[in-house]
N, C-alpha and C positions, 0 to 999 in steps of 0.2 A: 504492498500498499505506499510507503511510502518516496520506493525509485516512481510509484505514478504520478506519487501529487509531485514532487520533482521532475516530469516531464515536463508535464502538466506549466510547470511555473514556466520550465527554457524556453518552450513554443512560441509566451509572449502575451499576450492577444490580438485576438479575431482588429481589431482594430489601429492598434497597431500596425501588424501585419501587411492584411489587408485594409488602406480607410475603405478602401470605393464600396464594400463590403457592409451593406445595413442591416443585416438577416440572412441566418441560411435555415433551411430543415432538413435532413438525414433521417431520409422513416426504410426498417431497416427490417424486413422476417427474419427469424434465425433458421434454419433448416439445421433435426440432428438425422446421422439414420436409422431406421427400428418404425416399429406402424402406426405412428405419430406424431411423425417428420415437423413439424408447423410446432419446435419452442417455446417463441412467442415474438410477436408486430414490437417492434420499437421503437418511437419520437424523436430524436434528439430532435431539442430547437436552441442554436447556436444563435447568439447577438448580438454586437463587436463589444462588452462587457466580458461577454468568455473567454479563456481559455484558445491556441489556433492546434486542439489537439486535438488527433482526430481518430486513434488511434482502443479500439471495439472490443473488450476484452470479449476474447472467448465462452459463454454460459454452458459448455459441460465441464461441468462436476469432471476432478481428475484432470482433466488439457492441460499440458506443459506447454507451455513458451509460444500455445497461439492465442486466439487475437485476430481483427479486422485491422486490416490501416488503408484507413481509406486520404489518405496526404496527399499523397500526387496524383489521386482525382480531381479532390476539392483546386487544391493548386495549380494543375493542367487548366479548372474549368476557369478561373479566374483569372487566366494568365491574355485566357482567348476569350472571355464576357462569355462565358456560357448561365448559361436559366438555370438545364435542363442538366441532369446524368442521371441511367438509369445502367447494373452491371448486376456482374457476381461475385463472391470470391469466396474462396472453401480455407479454410482456415490448413495453420502449414504447422498446430500444433501436435505434441505426441500424448497421444491419451496408453492408461499402459506403458506406458517409457517402446510407443509403437509404430511408428506416424503407419498414419490411417485416414480416410475420407470419414469426420465421425462430424465433420457439422459446414455447414457457410451459411453465410447469409445472401442476398436481393436487397440493394442494394437503393430508392432513389434520391439526391443531390438537388438539390434548393435551393438556389441563392440571390437574390432578393441586394441589391444593386442600386445608391444615392442617385434619385434622378439628376443631379452636374454631373458621374460621372457615365453619362452614353457617349457613347460615339456614337459616330456621323455621316450617313454615308446607307 
C-alpha cells in the first residue's frame, strides 16, 4: 500500500501534467476465468485535482505483480486530443506462482478538454 501511495504522489496531479484536461471517466469491466466471468464493473472519475496515476490493480485474490496500466493509452489520447478510446487488457500477473490468463478488463476512456484548448481545423 505504501508503494502505491508513493507512486501516486510521484505521478503528479492531472492539472499539472495535463493542463488542458478538465476531466476523465474510465469505465472498466473486470473479467475472470470461470463460470461467472464478470467479476465487477467499475467507474473511475478523474478530476484535475486527481493524481495522474492510471495503474489499476488486479482484483483477483492472490495475483502477484498483476494489474492493468492505462498510462500509455491515456498519454496517447491526450497527445492526439482524442476524446474516446476503447480496448482490452490482460493481466500479466502470476496466480499461485504460475503465469496464466486469469483476468482481463474491457475499458472505455472518455476525456473532456477545456473549451479554450480545442484545435481549429
